[in-house]
C-alpha positions as CSV (number, residue, x, y, z in Angstrom):
1,X,-87.0,-4.3,-123.0
2,X,-84.0,-2.5,-121.5
3,X,-82.9,0.7,-123.1
4,X,-80.1,0.5,-125.7
5,X,-77.3,2.0,-123.4
6,X,-78.0,-0.7,-120.8
7,X,-77.5,-3.4,-123.4
8,X,-74.4,-1.7,-124.8
9,X,-72.9,-1.3,-121.3
10,X,-73.5,-4.9,-120.6
11,X,-71.9,-5.9,-123.9
12,X,-68.9,-3.8,-123.1
13,X,-68.5,-5.4,-119.7
14,X,-68.7,-8.9,-121.2
15,X,-66.2,-8.0,-123.9
16,X,-63.7,-6.6,-121.2
17,X,-64.0,-9.9,-119.3
18,X,-63.4,-11.8,-122.5
19,X,-60.3,-9.8,-123.3
20,X,-59.0,-10.3,-119.8
21,X,-59.6,-14.0,-119.8
22,X,-57.8,-14.6,-123.2
23,X,-54.0,-14.2,-122.9
24,X,-52.7,-14.5,-126.4
25,X,-53.3,-15.5,-130.0
26,X,-56.0,-14.8,-132.6
27,X,-58.8,-15.1,-130.0
28,X,-57.3,-12.2,-128.0
29,X,-57.1,-10.0,-131.1
30,X,-60.8,-10.9,-132.0
31,X,-61.8,-10.0,-128.4
32,X,-59.9,-6.7,-128.6
33,X,-61.8,-5.9,-131.8
34,X,-65.1,-6.7,-130.2
35,X,-64.3,-4.4,-127.3
36,X,-63.3,-1.6,-129.7
37,X,-66.5,-2.0,-131.7
38,X,-68.7,-1.9,-128.6
39,X,-66.9,1.3,-127.5
40,X,-67.7,2.8,-130.9
41,X,-71.3,1.8,-130.5
42,X,-71.5,3.5,-127.2
43,X,-70.0,6.7,-128.7
44,X,-72.4,6.6,-131.6
45,X,-75.4,6.1,-129.2
46,X,-74.6,9.2,-127.2
47,X,-74.0,11.2,-130.3
48,X,-77.4,10.2,-131.7
49,X,-79.1,10.8,-128.4
50,X,-77.7,14.3,-128.3
51,X,-79.0,14.9,-131.9
52,X,-82.4,13.7,-130.9
53,X,-82.5,16.0,-127.9
54,X,-81.5,18.9,-130.1
55,X,-84.2,18.1,-132.7
56,X,-86.8,17.8,-129.9
57,X,-85.9,21.2,-128.5
58,X,-86.0,22.8,-132.0
59,X,-89.3,21.1,-132.7
60,X,-90.8,22.5,-129.4
61,X,-89.7,26.0,-130.4
62,X,-91.2,25.7,-133.8
63,X,-94.5,24.4,-132.4
64,X,-94.6,27.5,-130.1
65,X,-93.9,29.8,-133.0
66,X,-96.5,28.2,-135.2
67,X,-99.1,28.4,-132.4
68,X,-98.4,32.1,-132.0
69,X,-98.9,32.7,-135.7
70,X,-102.1,30.7,-136.0
71,X,-105.1,32.9,-136.2
72,X,-108.7,31.9,-135.4
73,X,-109.8,34.8,-137.6
74,X,-108.1,34.5,-141.0
75,X,-109.7,37.7,-142.3
76,X,-108.1,40.0,-139.7
77,X,-106.9,43.3,-140.9
78,X,-103.2,44.0,-141.7
79,X,-103.1,46.9,-139.3
80,X,-104.0,44.6,-136.4
81,X,-100.6,44.3,-134.7
82,X,-101.9,42.0,-131.9
83,X,-101.0,38.4,-132.5
84,X,-104.0,36.2,-132.2
85,X,-103.5,32.8,-130.7
86,X,-105.6,29.7,-130.5
87,X,-105.1,28.0,-127.1
88,X,-105.2,24.2,-126.7
89,X,-108.1,22.7,-124.8
90,X,-106.4,22.5,-121.4
91,X,-105.2,26.1,-121.5
92,X,-108.6,27.3,-122.6
93,X,-110.3,25.4,-119.7
94,X,-107.8,26.7,-117.2
95,X,-108.3,30.3,-118.5
96,X,-112.0,29.9,-118.2
97,X,-111.7,28.5,-114.6
98,X,-109.5,31.5,-113.7
99,X,-112.0,33.9,-115.3
100,X,-114.9,32.4,-113.5
101,X,-113.3,32.5,-110.0
102,X,-114.7,35.7,-108.4
103,X,-111.9,36.0,-105.8
104,X,-109.1,34.7,-108.0
105,X,-108.0,31.2,-108.7
106,X,-105.3,29.5,-106.7
107,X,-102.9,27.5,-108.7
108,X,-103.0,24.5,-106.3
109,X,-106.8,24.3,-106.7
110,X,-106.4,24.6,-110.5
111,X,-103.8,21.9,-110.6
112,X,-106.0,19.6,-108.5
113,X,-109.1,20.4,-110.5
114,X,-107.5,19.4,-113.8
115,X,-105.3,16.7,-112.3
116,X,-102.1,18.3,-113.4
117,X,-98.5,17.7,-112.3
118,X,-96.8,20.8,-110.9
119,X,-94.6,21.1,-114.0
120,X,-97.6,20.9,-116.4
121,X,-99.7,23.3,-114.4
122,X,-96.9,25.8,-114.1
123,X,-96.2,25.6,-117.8
124,X,-99.8,26.3,-118.7
125,X,-100.0,29.2,-116.2
126,X,-96.7,30.6,-117.5
127,X,-98.0,30.4,-121.1
128,X,-101.2,32.2,-120.2
129,X,-99.2,34.8,-118.3
130,X,-96.9,35.4,-121.2
131,X,-99.9,36.0,-123.4
132,X,-101.2,38.5,-120.8
133,X,-104.4,36.4,-120.5
134,X,-103.9,36.1,-116.7
135,X,-102.2,38.0,-114.0
136,X,-101.3,37.4,-110.3
137,X,-103.4,39.3,-107.8
138,X,-101.0,41.0,-105.5
139,X,-102.2,39.4,-102.3
140,X,-99.4,37.7,-100.5
141,X,-100.1,34.8,-98.3
142,X,-98.1,31.8,-97.2
143,X,-99.8,29.9,-100.1
144,X,-98.8,32.4,-102.7
145,X,-101.2,34.7,-104.6
146,X,-104.3,33.9,-106.7
147,X,-104.6,34.5,-110.5
148,X,-107.3,36.4,-112.3
149,X,-108.1,36.8,-116.0
150,X,-107.1,40.0,-117.7
151,X,-109.2,42.0,-120.1
152,X,-107.2,40.3,-122.9
153,X,-108.0,36.9,-121.5
154,X,-111.7,37.7,-121.1
155,X,-111.8,39.0,-124.7
156,X,-110.2,35.8,-125.9
157,X,-112.9,33.7,-124.1
158,X,-115.6,36.0,-125.4
159,X,-114.4,35.6,-129.0
160,X,-114.7,31.8,-128.4
161,X,-118.2,32.3,-127.0
162,X,-117.2,30.9,-123.7
163,X,-118.0,33.9,-121.5
């Protein structure tokens, strides 16, 4: 099924042709009204689409905030200022792969191993980097630099009994 804007645009085009083919009388007025209503429908569609995009953006922000607040250890002490996170399955597997790579893990190899698109792979690596679970090994080559797990990343894997 075509998307709604394709249908609306087609209706608008047909209404314009109808208006142009009718020269006078009640039929012309009715055709003008149809054209006006289709125009309003287009405007409403774009307004609703923008609201949906705004809500999806807000939802993604809230999901990240909730994930940062979730704690695998509900009995942690109040003086513990470190935020404890619970990574999703893919992020945990990628962190484990980076931690198990003795000479560092190259992002291209990680993306291929987990069959990830460039955008998804970069997002996971960025997330792990922001959490200070991985870092880039300063070794510059034409292919970039490999990643290694930090102490914080290894501690996370140890708490999950994965290392």
